[in-house]
C-alpha positions, -999 to +999 in steps of 0.1 A: -154-461-478-171-476-506-201-490-502-201-509-537-197-544-540-160-553-547-165-595-552-188-609-566-206-609-598-218-574-586-183-561-592-175-563-622-186-541-649-209-541-681-221-524-706-256-510-694-240-499-657-212-477-671-198-442-680-165-424-688-153-394-687-122-391-704-099-362-686-074-334-706-061-353-724-040-323-741-006-312-755+000-297-724-005-320-696+015-348-719+044-324-724+049-327-686+035-363-688+065-389-671+050-420-653+045-438-687+055-433-723+031-408-739+023-424-772+011-454-744-013-436-732-029-421-768-028-457-776-045-473-744-069-437-743-078-441-780-083-478-778-106-471-745-134-447-766-134-468-793-145-495-773-169-475-754-184-465-779-187-501-797-209-506-764-228-479-768-207-463-730-217-429-720-187-408-729-178-372-717-147-355-727-137-322-707-104-306-707-092-279-691-087-235-700-080-255-744-074-220-752-043-223-739-036-259-730-044-269-766-076-288-779-083-325-770-062-353-792-074-354-828-074-391-822-093-387-795-116-364-803-126-382-839-139-411-815-165-382-814-166-366-842-196-347-832-192-339-795-171-311-777-159-319-752-167-294-717-138-271-716-130-260-679-113-234-654-112-260-625-085-281-616-110-310-605-135-319-631-166-327-604-166-289-597-180-277-629-219-287-629-215-294-665-195-325-663-217-333-630-246-329-641-237-349-681-229-378-654-262-382-643-282-373-665-275-409-677-282-424-649-254-446-640-234-450-607-196-470-622-176-435-631-150-448-651-123-422-650-092-416-671-074-381-672-044-366-670-024-359-642-037-390-622-024-370-590-045-338-596-075-342-627-083-379-621-080-381-578-095-350-572-127-360-596-123-395-582-124-392-545-155-367-549-175-392-574-170-416-548-182-398-516-220-385-533-221-422-540-211-430-571-191-462-575-157-452-593-131-467-617-100-457-623-081-466-657-047-463-647-029-474-681-049-449-699-039-422-672-004-405-664+012-388-643+041-359-640+063-386-623+060-422-616+060-417-576+024-387-586+011-413-607+020-445-583+010-423-546-026-409-563-034-445-568-025-460-538-045-427-523-077-435-547-073-470-531-078-460-495-109-444-501-126-476-519-125-465-558-113-494-582-083-493-605-089-511-632-066-513-673-082-505-706-083-536-717-102-554-684-124-528-682-139-538-722-131-574-713-156-569-683-182-550-706-182-579-729-182-604-709-184-639-733-177-639-762-211-661-775-225-615-772-215-619-814-232-591-814-204-570-795-177-589-802-173-577-833-176-541-830-148-548-799-128-567-814-123-537-842-120-508-816-091-532-800-075-541-832-059-506-838-049-510-799-041-542-786-007-553-794-001-589-789-033-589-768-048-576-804-031-606-826-045-635-801-079-616-800-079-619-842-076-653-833-105-661-810-128-640-836-111-666-864-123-695-840-155-684-830-166-677-872-156-709-885-181-736-879-170-776-860-170-799-881-200-824-876 
């Protein structure tokens, strides 16, 4: 079980402690995604990636046998246009030393993972990394499985191992934490605006209020 704090301020994410790994958001995987509406996963993972870039959170892209499974989604690749995804043969991402080395090179211990499929390419590295001293968070609505049951059972299994399930909007809210942090509020708002649905409308209103001086 995880020895990291699960309550209190230390349980919340910060940009300075986080590292994000996005796994196998490729056409072949989406073809058998049945736990969620595929367009929702695309929307959420791209929004998460844009927020990570805005908050300067190190982000590692990885694919599996992309010459057969296809390149990573173009909207996701465009967020990190200069980064070539690590193309693996291993089903378990954490068994590819290039990925592990890239994560460890950041010096960060709060590992955030999203990918396809939850029950395989997310659960395997999450469980292994948690056992190697990382505080692991899985973004459940930027991940998906071959069925709703497969996704749900994977999340339950990871929770039993001390891994924290979280949604993409919760991740970025914890990264922002305080609207008075104006240096990131605008960038965060721009990242969320095309992807946050009704929350984006509310956020635009919040940002407008923050920018409007109060009367004396």
